[in-house]
N, C-alpha and C positions, 0 to 999 in steps of 0.2 A: 325382103318380102315378108319376112317374120313379124317386122316392126310394122309395116303396114296392117297386116292381119290383127296384130295387138290393139293399134291404134282404133280400126274398125270395131272390134269387139269392144272396147273401153266405149265408143260412143254408143253403140247399142245399149250397153249396161246401163249408161247414163240415162237415156230415153226409158228405158224400162223403170228406173228407179223414180223419175219424173212422174211417169203414168202411175205406177204404185203409190207415191206420196200423196198426189193430188186426187186419187181415186177416179182418173179419167176412164172413160170409155170411149175408144177412137172411132167407133161405128156412127158416133153422135157428130155432126158437122161443127156445133159450137164448142164441143169439148177437144175436137181435132184441132180447132185454131186456138184454143187455150193451151194445148200441148206445143204446138209450133212457136208461139209466143215465148212460152217458157224454156224452150230447148234453143232456140235461136238467140235469147238473152243469154242463157248460159255459154254460149258459143262465143258471143260477144265479150263477155266477161273473161273467158278464156283468152281471147285474140287480145285485149287490153292487158291483161296480167303478163301476158308472153312478152309484150313491147316494153312494159314497166320493167320486168325483170332483165331484159336484154339491155336497156338503157342504164340501170345500175351496174350490171356486169361491164359494160364497156368503159365506165367511169373509174373502175378501179385500177389501182396500180399494179400491174402484172410484170413489171421489170424487175428482178432480184436486185438487191443491193450490193 
């Protein structure tokens, strides 16, 4: 449960960082669309990086000599 809360807080903080860095006002529909694109692009990169790392880890030799 604590891990789920940590992940949720992490995603919220990333959203706030995107809003702050891009100086977005979410009351404007165009800026809300911009935020959505940036946020989901970031999520896509996280997803891609996760599978890339998992692929590299699975190729390592984990059996001791």
